[in-house]
C-alpha positions in Angstrom: 28.9 109.3 -142.9 30.2 110.1 -139.4 29.6 113.9 -140.1 26.0 113.2 -141.1 25.4 111.2 -138.0 26.7 114.0 -135.9 24.5 116.4 -137.6 21.7 114.2 -136.9 22.4 114.0 -133.5 22.9 117.7 -133.3 19.6 118.3 -135.0 17.8 115.9 -132.6 19.6 117.7 -129.6 18.6 121.0 -131.0 14.9 119.9 -131.4 15.0 118.7 -127.8 16.5 121.9 -126.6 13.8 123.7 -128.6 11.1 121.6 -127.0 12.6 122.2 -123.7 12.8 125.9 -124.4 9.2 125.9 -125.6 8.1 123.9 -122.4 10.0 126.5 -120.3 8.5 129.3 -122.0 5.0 127.8 -121.3 5.9 127.1 -117.7 7.1 130.7 -117.3 3.9 131.9 -118.9 1.9 129.8 -116.5 4.0 130.9 -113.6 3.6 134.6 -114.7 -0.2 133.9 -114.9 -0.3 132.4 -111.5 1.7 135.1 -110.0 -0.8 137.7 -111.4 -3.6 135.5 -109.9 -1.8 135.3 -106.7 -1.2 139.1 -106.7 -4.9 139.7 -107.5 -6.0 137.4 -104.7 -3.5 139.0 -102.4 -4.8 142.4 -103.3 -8.5 141.2 -102.9 -7.5 139.6 -99.5 -5.9 142.9 -98.4 -9.0 144.8 -99.6 -11.3 142.4 -97.7 -9.2 142.8 -94.5 -9.4 146.5 -94.9 -13.1 146.3 -95.5 -13.7 143.9 -92.7 -11.7 146.5 -90.3 -13.8 149.2 -91.5 -17.0 147.2 -90.9 -15.7 146.2 -87.5 -15.1 149.9 -86.8 -18.4 150.9 -88.0 -20.0 148.1 -86.1 -18.3 149.2 -82.9 -19.4 152.9 -83.5 -23.0 151.7 -84.2 -22.9 149.7 -80.9 -21.5 152.7 -79.0 -24.3 155.0 -80.6 -27.0 152.4 -79.6 -25.6 152.2 -76.1 -25.6 155.9 -75.8 -29.1 156.2 -77.2 -30.3 153.5 -75.0 -28.8 155.2 -71.9 -30.3 158.6 -73.0 -33.8 157.0 -73.3 -33.5 155.4 -69.9 -32.3 158.6 -68.5 -35.2 160.4 -70.1 -37.7 157.9 -68.8 -36.2 158.3 -65.3 -36.2 162.1 -65.7 -40.0 162.0 -66.8 -40.8 159.6 -63.8 -39.0 162.0 -61.4 -40.8 164.9 -63.0 -44.2 163.3 -62.6 -43.4 162.3 -58.9 -42.1 165.9 -58.3 -45.3 167.3 -59.9 -47.6 165.0 -57.9 -45.6 166.1 -54.8 -45.8 169.7 -55.5 -49.6 169.4 -56.2 -50.1 167.5 -52.8 -48.0 170.1 -51.2 -49.9 172.9 -52.8 -53.2 171.4 -51.7 -51.8 170.8 -48.1 -50.7 174.4 -48.1 -54.1 175.6 -49.5 -55.8 173.5 -46.9 -53.7 174.7 -44.1 -54.0 178.3 -45.3 -57.9 177.9 -45.4 -57.9 176.2 -42.0 -55.7 178.9 -40.5 -57.9 181.6 -42.0 -61.0 179.7 -40.9 -59.4 179.2 -37.4 -58.5 182.8 -37.2 -61.9 184.0 -38.3 -63.5 181.7 -35.7 -61.4 182.8 -32.9 -61.8 186.5 -33.9 -65.6 186.0 -34.1 -65.4 184.3 -30.7 -63.5 187.1 -29.2 -66.0 189.5 -30.6 -68.9 187.4 -29.2 -67.1 187.1 -25.7 -66.4 190.9 -25.7 -70.0 191.7 -26.7 -71.3 189.4 -23.9 -69.0 191.0 -21.4 -69.9 194.5 -22.5 -73.6 193.8 -22.6 -73.4 192.1 -19.2 -71.0 194.4 -17.5 -73.4 196.9 -16.4 -75.8 194.5 -14.9 -75.7 193.5 -11.3 -73.2 190.7 -10.8 -73.9 187.6 -8.7 -71.4 185.7 -6.7 -71.1 181.9 -7.6 -68.9 179.3 -6.1 -67.1 176.5 -8.0 -68.6 173.1 -7.3 -65.6 171.2 -9.0 -62.2 171.7 -10.4 -62.2 172.7 -14.0 -59.3 173.1 -16.4 -60.3 174.0 -20.0 -57.2 172.6 -21.4 -57.8 169.2 -20.2 -61.0 168.8 -22.1 -62.0 168.7 -25.7 -62.6 172.5 -25.8 -62.2 174.2 -29.0 -61.0 177.5 -27.5 -60.0 176.8 -23.9 -58.2 180.3 -23.7 -61.5 181.9 -23.7 -62.7 179.9 -20.6 -61.9 180.4 -17.0 -60.2 177.6 -14.8 -62.0 176.8 -11.7 -61.0 175.4 -8.3 -63.5 173.7 -6.1 -64.8 176.3 -3.6 -63.5 179.2 -5.4 -65.8 182.3 -5.8 -66.5 183.8 -9.2 -68.5 186.7 -10.1 -71.0 186.1 -13.0 -72.6 188.7 -15.2 -76.0 188.2 -16.9 -77.7 184.9 -17.5 -76.5 181.7 -18.8 -76.4 181.4 -22.7 -78.2 178.8 -24.9 -75.1 176.6 -24.8 -74.9 176.7 -20.9 -72.2 179.2 -20.3 -71.8 182.2 -18.0 -69.6 185.2 -18.6 -67.6 185.6 -15.2 -64.7 187.0 -13.7 -62.1 185.7 -11.1 -60.9 187.6 -8.1 -57.8 188.5 -10.0 -59.8 190.3 -12.6 -59.4 187.5 -15.5 -62.7 187.4 -17.4 -64.0 184.4 -19.5 -66.6 181.8 -19.9 -67.7 179.5 -17.2 -69.5 176.2 -17.6 -72.8 176.6 -15.6 -72.8 172.9 -14.5 -69.6 173.5 -12.7 -70.8 176.5 -10.5 -73.7 177.2 -8.2 -75.0 180.7 -7.0 -73.9 181.4 -3.4 -76.9 181.5 -1.0 -77.5 184.8 0.8 -78.8 182.8 3.8 -75.8 180.8 4.7 -76.7 180.3 8.4 -79.5 177.8 7.4 -76.9 175.4 6.0 -76.3 172.1 7.9 -72.5 172.5 8.0 -72.1 168.9 9.7 -73.7 167.2 6.4 -71.1 165.0 5.0 -72.3 166.0 1.5 -70.7 169.4 1.9 -67.2 169.9 0.5 -64.3 171.0 2.6 -65.1 174.7 2.2 -68.6 174.1 3.8 -70.3 176.1 1.0 -71.7 173.6 -1.6 -73.7 170.5 -1.3 -72.2 167.6 -3.4 -74.9 165.4 -4.8 -74.6 161.7 -4.6 -75.0 161.4 -8.4 -72.3 164.0 -9.0 -69.8 161.8 -6.9 -70.4 158.9 -9.2 -70.4 160.8 -12.7 -69.6 164.4 -13.4 -71.3 165.7 -16.5 -68.9 167.7 -18.7 -71.3 167.9 -21.6 -71.8 171.6 -21.6 -69.8 173.3 -24.5 -70.0 176.6 -26.3 
């Protein structure tokens, strides 16, 4: 009887051990499954981290390319603006140079023509009898609005000048100074020297210091410089 009870107890213990072993096997199977899942999740996590790093690198590359493209675009716009400004400046400079060249050529032609005219007048009048004139006022061609003062003769009040021919349409004589300098003389600044000087009243206050020319009252107030070639 005692043996039977012992066997029963052993059988029960064996059954419990079998149940425990079966539970242990189930737990181990579950643990293995959890481990596999954890491993898969870890792999997916690592892959995601690597993907994120790759995406971050790609994003940084894209941002760098975008920045470079923007800088190149801004630089190109700046270069186009500078090119337009340079082009406008060059065009303006070309126009100024062209205008200056044309003006210079026109001035040269005008001066050449004036010199030819002056030479022609001198040549045409040189063989004629000259007359002696005297300057009524001081005259400096470079003090007035003369276009070609170098072709005119400076005058000093009381100075004698030799005049050839008649006054031209513009009111100018062709004359020569005592030193041989030739040029144009404004007719309203000179007066022909009288041959009969003894008839002059030298005590008249309206004669200048040289005692040769009468100075009119209206000339004292306003000197007409309107004669121009």
